[in-house]
N, C-alpha and C positions, 0 to 999 in steps of 0.2 A: 562550242567552246565558251566557257563562262570566264569572266574576269577574276583573277585570283586577288585576293584582298590582303596581301602581305608586302611589307617593306623588305627588300633583300639587301644584305651588306655582303659585298664580295671583298676578300682580302687576299691578295696575290701572296703566295709563299715565296716566289722569286721576283722581288720587286725591281730587279734590274732593268727589266724591259718597260718601255713606254712610260717610265717615270712615275706614274700614279700607282700608289700602294693600295688604298681602299677606294670602293666605289659604292654608293648607296643609291639603290633604285627605288624611288617611291612607288607605293602600291599602285597608283594610276598608271604606271608603265608596265607593271607585271601582267601580262595578258593571260598566261596559263603556267601552272606549277603543279606537278604531280609525279608521284613515284611510278614507274612503269614496272618495277619489280623491287624487290626487298632493298637492292643496292643501286638501283638506277633511278636518278631524278632527272626529269624533263623540265626544262624552262623555256618559255617564250617571253621576251620583252620586246616592247615597241616604244621607242623614245622619239618624240617630235620636237622640233625647235632647236634652239642654239646648243643644247647639251648633247644633241645626237652626235655630234663630231667626237666629243670627249668619250662617249660610250663606245663608238666604233673604234677609236684608237686604243682604249682600254683592252677590248677583246680581240684586237687584230693579232692574228697568229697565236692564238691562245689554246689551240688543240694540244693536248698533252701536258698542259700547265695544270699546277695544283692550286686550288682556291679554298680558303676557308669560307664557308658560306653560313651566314645566321639570317634568321627571319623572325618576324613577329608571328604569333599564332593567327590563323586566319580561319575562315569558315571551312570546317571539314578536315582541317590538317593541324598536326601538332607543329610546335615550333621546330625549326631546322637549326642545327648547330653542329656542323661536322666539316670535315675536310673531303673535298672532291676533286677528281681529275676529270678535265674535259675530254671525253672520248671523241665527239664530233661536235662541229660548230658549223652553222649555216648562217650567213650574214647578208642582207640585202639593203641598199639604201634608197630612200624616197626620191621625190621629184628632183630632176637635175636643174641646175641653175639656168635661168632664162631671163629674158627681158620682159616676159608677160606681166601685166599689171596684177593679175589675180592669181599669181603663183602660190602653190601650196608650201607650207613650211617644210624644212629639211626634216627627214625621218630616216631612222635605221631600225631594222627588225632583226632580232637575233634569236635562234633557236639553238638550244644546247642540250646535248645528251651527256649527263654527268654520272660518274660512278664513285661510290664511296671509296675514299683512299685509305687503305689500311697500312 
């Protein structure tokens, strides 16, 4: 899997949940981005550090929600600018808190299967 070279902007259509309306994911956190069919978009993001909790909270319970997603054009893909509904979402979090001196930074990984919303 190669790293996607695109910055993604997510805009919730129902911004009543979780308080944050827009979320920008810089290109270094977008791990994979591709269309699995004409109407299905697959996205994998991995955020490390202090922003991982904000991203986790933004996508918590997001299955079935509608998002407007925009991207910059990247290698091998056109710009994305459309409304999508999240069909399925898998989320896992990185190292747990510990008292170890050499602990790894917090991390969240999110895999999304989205469908163009008509």
